[in-house]
Every structure is written in C-alpha cells, then in structure tokens.
N, C-alpha and C positions, 0 to 999 in steps of 0.2 A: 520245511521240505524234507524232514527227517524220514517220512514214510516213502519217499521216492528212491528207487534203486540208484545207488551212487554210480555204478557202472553205466547205467542208462544216461545219467546226467552228463558224465564225462564224454560218452559217445555223442550225445546231442550237441554239446558245446563244440567239441572238436570238429565234427562234420559240418555244423552250421557255419563255423568260421571258414573252413576250407571252401565251402560253396561260395562264399562272398568274396574272400580275398584272392583265391586262385594263386596266380604266380606273384601277386603283390598289389598293394594299394598304390597304383601309379600316381594318382592325383596328389595324395598326401606326401608321397615320397618326392614328388617334383616341387611341391609348394612349401613344405615345412622342413626346416633344418633338422637333422637327426638328433641334435641335442636340445631341441625346443621342449619346454615343460609348460603345461597348461593345467588349469583347474576348470571343471565343468559341473553344472548342476542339472539334475533331472527335474524339469518343471512340469507340474500338473496343470492341464488346461481344461479338464472336465471334472465334475463331481463324480464320486464313485467309491469303489473299494479297490485299493492298490494291491497288485499281486506281481511278484517277480523281482522284488528288490534283492532278495538273497541270491536268486539265480543270476542277476546282473553282476553282483559282486564276484560270483564264481566265474562268469564270462570274462570280466576284466582281468582277474587274477590268472586265468588260463593263458591269456595273451601276454601278460606282463606281470610277473609276481612282485614287481617293485611298485605297483599301483597302490595308492592310498585311498581307501574307500570309506566313507563316513555315512552310515545309515542314519537318516533323520526321521523317517516314517517306516514302520515295520509292515510286512505283509499282512493283509487282512484289516488294516486300519482304514477308516473313512478319510477321504481326501476331498479337497475343494480346489477351485480354480486359484492358481497362484501358489499353491503349496510346493515345497521342495522336498522330494522324497529322499534324495541322497546327493552328496557331492563326491567327486572323484578327481584325484590329482595324480599326474604323472606325465609320461611321454605324450606330447601332442599327437604324434602319429598313432600311438596306441588308442587314444581316446577317439580319434576320427575313424579309424578302421573298425572299431568295435561298436561304434554308435548305432549303426543300423540294426544289427542283431539284437542289441539290448532293447531298442525301441519297438521293433517288430514283436518280440516275444512278450514284453511287458504290456504293450497295448492290447494284444490278444488275450492274455491271461487276465488282465484287469477288466476287460470287457466281460469275460465269463464270470469272474467273481462278482462283478457289479450286478449283472442280470440275475445271478443266483441269489444274491442278497435281496433283490426285489421280490423274487418268488417266495423266499423264506419269510419276508415281511408280510406278504399277503395272507399267510396262514399261521402266523406265529402264535395265535391264541387257540388253534385247533389241533386235535390229536392226529396229525397226519405228517408223513415225511415226504419231501419232494426228492425224487431220484433222477439222476442223469441216465443217459442211454449210451449205446455204442456209436452214436452219430457224432464222431469226433474226427479231427484232422489226422489222417494217417501219420503214424510215428510220433505224434504229439499227445497221444491219449494220456500217458501218466501225468503230464503237466496240466492238461486241460481238466482232468478229473481232480487234480489237486486244487485247481482254481475254483472248481465247484464247491469243494469242502471249505475253502477259505471264505466263500460267500455265504455259507450256512446251510447248504443243501447236502445231499448224500449221494454216494456212489452206489450204483446197482451192481453190475458185474464188470470186472476188468476186461473180460473177453469171453470167448466161447468156451473157455476151459474151466471156469470157476463157478458156473451156475448153469443149470439146464433150463432152457426156455423153449417150450413147445409152442411154436407159433402156427398161424393158419396154414402156411405152406407145409409145415411138418405134418400137421393133421391130415391134410389132403393127400400128401405124397405117401403117407403110411396107411391110408385106407380108413381113417376115422380116429376119433378120440380114444376109444378103448385100446385099439392097436398101439397108438402112440404111447400112451401111459404104460401099458404092459411091457412094451419093448424097452422103454427107459428103465424100468425096474430090473428087467433081465440084464440090460447092459451094465447098470451100476453094480449089480451083484457079481457079474463076470469079471468086472474090472476093479473090484474092491473100492468103489467110490461111494460117497455119501453126500452128494451135492444137493443143494436146494433145487426144487422143481417148480417152475412157473408154467402154467398152461393158459394160452389165450383163448377166450371165447368171444364169439361174435353176436350172440343173441341168448335169450333166456332158455331156449331149447338146449343149446350146447351147454349152458351153465348147469342145467338140471342133470344132464348126462354126466358131467364131471362130478357133481355132488354124489351121484349114485356110485361112481367108480371109486372116488377118493384117491388116496395115495399120492397127493401132491402137497406142495407147501403153500403156493399162492395162486390165486385166480386173477388173470389179467382181463379186465373188462374193457374191450377195445372199441372205441368210437361209440359208446352208449350215450344216448340222449339222457339228459339229467334225470327225468322221471324214471326211466328204465334203469339207470345206474343206481338210484336210490332203492328201487325195488329189488335189484340184484343184491345189493349189500344186505338188505333185510333178509333175503332168501338164504344167503350164505350163513348169516347169523353167527359170525365169528368161528365157524367150524374150520375155516381156512383164512389165511390172509387175503385181503382184497387189494387190487391195484387198478387204478383208472389210467388209461393211456389213449393216445390218438388226438393229435392236433391241439393239445392243451397249451394255452398261452397265458401270459401275465394277466390278460383281461378276463380269462375264464377260470383260472385256477382256484379262486376262492369258492365259486359256486360249486365246482366239482368237489372240493374238499368238504363242503358242508353236507354232502350226501352220506358221509360217514366212512368213506374208504380209508384203509390203513396207509396206502401209498399212492402217490401220483408220479408217474414217470413222464418226463418231457424232454424231447430232443432239443427243444428251444434253448435250454441252458447252454448248449454248445453250438449247435448248427445255426442258431439265430442271434448269437451274441454279437454285438458290435465291438468297437474298440473304445478304449479310454484314451483321449487325445493327450499325448505326452511329447515332450521335446527335450533334447539334451543340448544345453547351451554353454559354450565356452565363456567363462566369466573373468579369466585373466590369462 
C-alpha cells in the first residue's frame, strides 16, 4: 500500500472506527472483562485474491498499539477456502470492536482484486491493458483503485484533475468535437497544464472528425459493436491510442480485446465486484 497517501489512510481508519464505535462498544464492554486477552484468525471462505491484510494490521494497531499481528498470507496472493490470512492477539474487547471494519473493507477490496484478476487472466496473452474507471465508492477510491492494481489491472485517472476526458456530454454542451478539442488546448495552455486527452466517439463519423482534427492522446470507442470496433481500430491505425468502453463484462472482454484496441475500460472492476467471504474467529 506504499502508493496510497498515508494521511488518507489515517483519516480513513480514524473516521471509520468513529462511525462504528461511537460512544463505545457497549456489547463487548458488558460481556467481556477489561483484562481479557484473546487470539483470532482471519478465515478465508472463498477462493480469490486477498487484499487488505496490511490495512487490517494498521486498523488493529490504530485501536490498540499492543496488538500482536502475524501476517500469514500477503496482499495480492491467491487464497482458497480454509486458508488463514493472519492471526491477531490482544485485548478481547479490541478484537471484537475492530472486527467489523476489518471484515467490511477486506471483503470489499478482495472482491475487487479477485474480479480484476479474472479480467486480467482473460486477456493475459493479448497486447491490451484493462483499465478501471471513476465508478468507485465515494471516499474509498484510493483503496479500491489499489485493489484493482493488486488484481493485475490498471488505473485510468484518479479523478477529474489528472486526465482530460471529453465525453459525449462535453461535446454536445460545447457545440461539437472541434470546439471541445480546441477549448481544451486553449485551457491547458492558459493554465500551464500538459494532461493526457481522451475523447469519446459514438460512431465512425465522429471518429473521422477526430482524426481530421487530431491533438488528442486517446480515442474512446464507446459502445461499438465488435465489427465496427475492429474497423475503427484499423481506421485509427496507431495514430492515436484506442480504448474500448461501454458495458464490457468478463464474458465479453476477450472478444473486445481481440479487435486490437490498446485499452479496455470497465466500470465492472469496481461497481460490479462482489465480496470475498471472510470471517474473524476467536481461537482462544
């Protein structure tokens, strides 16, 4: 998790714990003696790619720096039913009040890393990169995009600030493709920016208009049928990067990749990811 901002991680852990604990874990405080010590294991109940072990260690240590955390399986490794990702030992109350945040975030991130690994596997022999999108859970984007990388896919843009993407609404609102591209160049020059530029096209007519104007980095071919997508890639002929997007799933990604596009972006990596079933069990 070295590429995730440390201040963000601290903020996430602190506020997530506040959300859950509030004025106190009354159940554990009522049932468990203050001096009780327990050991627990993180049990894997689904096959997949584990993600969030290092973050879980951070969460436990934030709540109680006397916790003993033993990593048995590292982030990004393949797991199977019955595997134990880590053990943790310390105050019973600490383990119980921290359990839900650890499970919630690990199940979510592991679900993303698992589906990302499945997408990457489908095209591993082809010269294409699978990209995520901005279709992430609000305030969890850095973690969810990290999980995408753990699974073997790639991040597109972190937000609206690090890449320019001219989509259909931008084109329509600005009065056409030429206006949109020209205004982007003017804006970048005025603001001393040098960001990559993607422009979305909806058909071959728009594609040819973009090719005549130029001045962009990548052409996003949105919701093209396979035959038209292949024709579009041939038409571009490597003059610009090409990207396929629009409803691409695990079942269709290989067919799309075989058209020769350079990139495939899919919101499914995050918005359609399930969870990896995990549980934290007290063992003594």
